[in-house]
C-alpha positions, -999 to 999 in steps of 0.1 A, spaced: 28 -102 -50 9 -113 -80 13 -113 -118 -12 -90 -135 -28 -96 -169 -8 -83 -199 -32 -54 -205 -25 -40 -170 5 -19 -181 -14 -6 -211 -41 11 -189 -21 18 -158 -21 56 -163 -57 58 -173 -63 36 -203 -94 56 -211 -118 59 -239 -155 64 -247 -182 41 -259 -211 66 -258 -248 62 -253 -271 73 -280 -293 91 -254 -294 91 -216 -277 61 -201 -309 48 -186 -325 46 -220 -310 12 -228 -283 -2 -251 -272 21 -279 -272 10 -315 -239 -2 -331 -222 24 -353 -188 35 -365 -165 63 -353 -169 96 -372 -149 99 -404 -124 127 -399 -92 138 -415 -61 155 -401 -36 144 -375 -44 113 -355 -34 105 -319 -3 88 -333 6 119 -354 -3 104 -388 -30 115 -412 -57 89 -414 -94 82 -413 -110 61 -386 -127 30 -399 -161 19 -387 -162 -6 -359 -189 -32 -355 -205 -35 -320 -193 -1 -310 -218 21 -291 -206 53 -307 -235 67 -328 -230 78 -364 -257 104 -365 -247 140 -357 -210 134 -367 -189 166 -369 -177 181 -401 -156 157 -421 -127 182 -424 -121 187 -386 -84 189 -381 -67 173 -351 -34 177 -333 -18 153 -308 -18 162 -271 9 144 -251 6 137 -214 41 144 -201 57 125 -172 78 152 -157 91 129 -130 105 105 -157 127 129 -177 98 146 -194 89 117 -216 54 115 -231 34 87 -213 5 87 -238 -14 110 -262 -48 118 -275 -61 136 -306 -79 169 -300 -92 195 -325 -65 220 -333 -83 249 -316 -90 230 -284 -70 233 -252 -59 205 -228 -40 200 -196 -30 170 -175 -10 157 -146 9 125 -138 22 118 -103 44 89 -91 44 74 -56 74 51 -56 62 35 -23 29 25 -38 38 -10 -51 3 -18 -65 -8 14 -81 21 39 -82 6 65 -106 -23 89 -104 -31 110 -135 -58 128 -155 -63 146 -188 -88 174 -194 -95 186 -229 -122 213 -237 -135 233 -266 -124 270 -271 -157 282 -257 -156 258 -227 -190 244 -237 -179 208 -241 -151 186 -228 -135 152 -223 -120 140 -190 -98 109 -187 -93 96 -152 -67 74 -136 -70 37 -129 -81 27 -94 -73 -5 -77 -92 -21 -48 -79 -46 -23 -93 -65 6 -88 -97 26 -110 -126 33 -138 -121 58 -119 -138 87 -89 -115 84 -101 -82 70 -100 -55 96 -89 -23 78 -113 7 75 -132 10 42 -126 36 16 -90 44 25 -61 44 1 -33 25 18 5 27 12 2 3 -18 -17 29 -37 -48 8 -37 -81 15 -20 -94 -8 7 -130 -15 -2 -143 -51 1 -166 -64 -26 -171 -31 -42 -195 -30 -71 -190 -11 -104 -218 15 -98 -205 22 -63 -169 25 -76 -180 50 -102 -200 71 -78 -176 71 -49 -142 73 -66 -149 90 -100 -181 112 -99 -180 124 -63 -143 135 -61 -143 150 -96 -176 169 -94 -176 179 -58 -182 215 -67 -212 208 -90 -246 221 -78 -277 200 -78 -259 170 -90 -283 142 -100 -276 107 -113 -304 101 -139 -296 65 -145 -271 40 -158 -268 10 -182 -243 -17 -189 -217 -11 -216 -198 -44 -214 -182 -40 -249 -164 -9 -236 -128 -22 -242 -135 -30 -278 -135 7 -287 -98 10 -278 -79 -5 -307 -47 14 -296 -48 0 -261 -63 -35 -268 -51 -43 -304 -55 -80 -299 -78 -92 -271 -98 -70 -248 -104 -80 -212 -137 -94 -201 -158 -78 -174 -185 -53 -167 -188 -18 -182 -211 10 -173 -224 43 -185 -238 67 -159 -258 98 -170 -257 129 -146 -270 164 -147 -259 194 -126 -253 231 -127 -219 247 -134 -214 284 -133 -251 289 -137 -254 267 -168 -271 233 -169 -247 204 -177 -253 169 -191 -224 145 -186 -219 108 -191 -193 88 -170 -179 55 -182 -159 28 -165 -150 -9 -168 -143 -35 -141 -126 -68 -149 -132 -99 -129 -119 -99 -93 -87 -118 -86 -82 -140 -55 -46 -142 -45 -32 -166 -18 -14 -145 8 7 -151 40 -7 -167 71 -34 -187 53 -52 -155 41 -66 -146 7 -62 -112 -8 -88 -100 -33 -80 -75 -60 -103 -55 -83 -98 -25 -106 -117 3 -122 -102 11 -156 -112 31 -187 -128 57 -165 -137 89 -184 -165 113 -190 -179 135 -218 -199 165 -210 -215 196 -225 -235 226 -213 -269 238 -223 -282 206 -239 -254 203 -264 -242 169 -254 -261 150 -281 -247 171 -309 -211 169 -299 -211 132 -287 -194 118 -318 -165 143 -315 -161 137 -278 -162 99 -283 -135 101 -310 -112 122 -288 -115 98 -258 -110 66 -279 -79 81 -296 -59 75 -265 -27 54 -269 4 47 -248 40 55 -256 58 21 -258 91 37 -245 73 50 -214 56 17 -208 89 -1 -209 104 23 -183 72 21 -162 75 -17 -162 111 -17 -150 102 7 -122 71 -13 -112 90 -46 -112 116 -31 -89 88 -19 -66 73 -54 -65 107 -70 -57 113 -45 -29 79 -52 -14 85 -89 -16 118 -84 3 100 -62 28 73 -89 34 99 -117 37 119 -95 62 88 -88 82 80 -125 85 117 -132 94 115 -105 121 83 -120 134 101 -154 137 131 -138 154 108 -120 178 90 -152 187 124 -169 193 136 -140 215 103 -140 233 106 -177 241 142 -172 253 132 -142 274 103 -162 289 126 -191 298 151 -167 313 124 -150 333 111 -184 346 146 -194 356 151 -160 375 118 -165 392 128 -200 403 161 -188 417 144 -160 435 119 -183 450 146 -207 461 165 -178 476 135 -167 496 129 -202 508 165 -204 520 163 -171 537 131 -181 555 147 -213 566 177 -194 579 155 -169 597 135 -197 613 167 -214 623 181 -181 637 149 -175 657 149 -210 672 186 -210 681 191 -174 692 193 -169 730 213 -147 753 238 -175 757 241 -183 721 276 -185 707 267 -161 678 284 -128 686 276 -93 675 298 -96 644 281 -129 633 247 -114 638 256 -83 618 270 -106 590 237 -125 590 216 -94 588 236 -79 559 240 -113 541 277 -110 540 307 -130 551 344 -122 558 366 -132 528 404 -129 526 424 -120 495 458 -132 484 475 -104 504 456 -113 536 433 -83 534 398 -91 548 366 -77 532 329 -85 534 314 -102 504 278 -110 498 267 -146 504 245 -145 472 276 -160 454 297 -190 464 329 -180 447 347 -146 450 377 -134 431 399 -103 434 430 -88 419 440 -75 453 435 -39 443 398 -34 450 383 -51 420 361 -82 425 344 -109 404 317 -132 417 301 -164 405 282 -195 414 300 -215 388 330 -235 403 346 -235 368 345 -198 364 378 -181 360 377 -143 355 413 -142 341 399 -156 309 380 -124 302 395 -98 325 430 -85 330 446 -81 364 457 -114 379 425 -124 398 428 -150 426 400 -168 444 393 -154 479 391 -177 509 368 -175 540 383 -161 571 388 -187 598 368 -183 630 387 -163 656 402 -138 632 
């Protein structure tokens, strides 16, 4: 397990926001400008005006009316006592919905979530998507199939690039029903995290950002939509058995869209809604406690797995040694039997002293043994020492120091061979 950067918890649900392009994403960098000046209720529930930000890619032209009123929309964690995980600011007449799902077995990325907010006429919208994490091993050890989400909650995709991550894991799954979907182009937006003063109040992470412009048809209307995402630098983590695990993530993934050529006119409003996202500190604290418990449990599972492997190797070695000893005894027994058979063949004759009883004993591998009461029985010659309690129960051993009375009840005594002539 590894320790993540401090900003990880802040964006684990979908630390999302928008730094919008002035035109199509393929047109090049957008000019710096401030967020639209608006009054009403902010994402935190307080009336305020948004200050201008240097180096932001949100255009100032076409800003909505200065008296647009907002209300907070809370994303509720229904699996965590109905607490609000985070909130965004939306116009009072807009509608929004969301989901948040936990997977307590997913020790890397335990939460999947999304928020969708749209205008009353359904002509424009903002979508905020969940964080995705990607893991893979070094080339010598990586064998898993690509593009599969494993039990850790992360997706196995070695050396994934930011454009590919956006297309495969954001655009394709979320616009699978769009007709005639086309990616018009994309451009870098490396200052993407700077727009999120609520999520990154101090220092924003470094990495690569992107804006992808797409067009498609939805319910017979043409749609323009821009998708944004940010990917920090890949982490290399030493792992067990001299392997290296690589970890990458796609964060701040979101989109702003509008029908019928309206995207340019509503871009400032949509960008303001997306960048208003902020986390609930109380929820973050509970999330951190749960996630740390997940990490500890996984560490214990890994340690136990390696302990089980060590035990299995030890048992395998013991079993191998036991099998080798059994094979050696069997081979020795076969050699002895062959020697006895050869001796029997060379010495047997019509005048031999071996009678029918002795020949039968030889064929069956038995000998006559007498118990403490003088009762004679046949016991196999595979063992050198025979014990009985005189009531039909026997114990056998090749160990001259073996005494069954130490482990069995019944007064066992050692049997004696029957003297010839009996």
